[in-house]
C-alpha positions, 0 to 999 in steps of 0.5 A: 318783586313778588309775582302776581298771585294769578301767575303763581296760581296758573303755574300751580294748575300747569305743574299739577305736582307741588313737592312739600319738603323740609330738611335741616341740611341746606345742601340737601334742600338745594339738591332736592329742589334742583332734582325736582326742577330738573324733573319738571317741577315749577312750584316748590313748597318748603316748610317752616318746620325746623330751626333751620327753616329760615336759613335754608329757605334763604339758600333755596331762594338764592339757588332759585334766583341764580339758576331757576328763573321760572320756578315759584318758591313758597313756604308752607306750615305758616300759621300766623301773619308774622311768619308770613311777613318774615318769609315774604320779606325774604322772597317767598312767592306764595304762602301755604297754611295748614289752617285758616288764619284770617290775619295771615290771609289779610296780610297776603291779600294786602301784599298781593301774595297767593295764600293757600290755606288748609281746610278739612270741612265745607265750613272752612272752605267757605271761610277761605273763599270769603277771605279771598283764597282762590285755592285751598289745600285739603289736608290731610288728603288721605283722610278726606279722599277723592270722594270728598272733593266730588261731594263738595265741588258743586258747592264751591264751583269757583274754588280750586283744590289741592289735596296734600298728605297721602297722595301717591305718585302712581296711576290709580291714585292720581287718576282718582284725585284728578277725576274728582276735580283737583287742579294739583296735588301736594306730595311730601315723602311719597314723592321725596322718599327718605331712602332716596334722599339719604342715599343722595340719589338725585338722579333717581329723584329727578327720574321719579318726578319726571315719571310722575309728570308722565303719569299725570300727562297720560291721565284720561 
């Protein structure tokens, strides 16, 4: 049964760090998700970016169901309602899009599934809000920057923001984003480094995740 969007949203806000990941190898996908979970992650975004994405998502879902009952597993890079339906039928807990596709938003709302669309302008954020999105992904975060969040937050007091792309797991960068008012950050390769994954250093990855949580927890 799909969890209520409000419950998933609260977990985004509580976990504060959302890993964004894709790999062709299912064993690597499972090992990365487990390392993130062991490091404290409770929201994990797999991405629909390669030919193996549906099969690998199914493996992650099975792992989650078997040993990570409090993890919410979602799918990202969803650009149409058909793909959203395919993954929610497979058990996705939430949908993340790099764009605003109204049909995808309508589908998610009809099925009571959290939809997180990607936005880059105030007009896009307004469209997302009008179509029921309580949280938007600011992408690419490195282009927009914390100053953008500070400038637009007064215009959208009820909206929550998650920058993705270019967020770094170090104190100064995280401080600037959370000071600007984001509720969580999405991180791909800056958190899930290629060299660590190529070396299969899962304990090292778990440690980096835990360290990132510690940094965020210590922010003033």
